[in-house]
Phi, psi and omega in degrees: 000126184289138175079008180237132178240153175269127175286122182295324185287321185249349180069028181240157181286137178229131181286154177301327179296318179295317179297312180300318180299317179295319178297318178299318179297320177296317180298326180279358177090007178274147178284135175246111181250130177296127184295344179278345180278124183275341181262146176259354179224146179293153174253146181236139176292150177240151175288167184315121184216113180272135179233160171247142178239150177223131177214161181264133175240186180297333184260358180131199182282138177240136177242132179230157176258145181209179177226127178291139176258318180202162180212151175216174180294338182262345182175188182210162169231148184206167173249133184223154183270031177205175183243091177293157184278125179297137180086358182250156179287151173227151172248140180228154172207152178291131183300327182288342185249354182073186187282359180297327182257047181295145169224152189241156176201186178232136182286122177266325185205146178217115185236131178293125178264296177223175182314114175078000180243140183230139173269124187238134172253131182233136175257143176261106183301326181254015182085159179287135175303126188299322179297321177295314179302311179302315182298317183283323185270315185252355179072025178231172177123000000 
């Protein structure tokens, strides 16, 4: 079929006009984001990093221990030994640094992994503090 290409990533037909349009936007310096991608920033794996989390529940403040799995400028995912409330704020800090280096986010998702452990996705409304990002991803800062 003339003017139609198969997209390798999704296996769906894409017209030549759509492909050309995306290339033109890239040439003009505009960002082209696939509408199926839910993240606006890349995530990076981190070496073993223990964190403490604090969130408010119906009975008061809850503190849990967790381990970061990955981090990006827009958010992080981790495994934690408690169930933070989706849609509510959390405060986190690296266990090795104490509460002096707190950073905050909002819980997007909380899924039970194994008995008492939850995989949690957190978004950083104001972005990840850059010094924290550098330290965790590149080991500097």
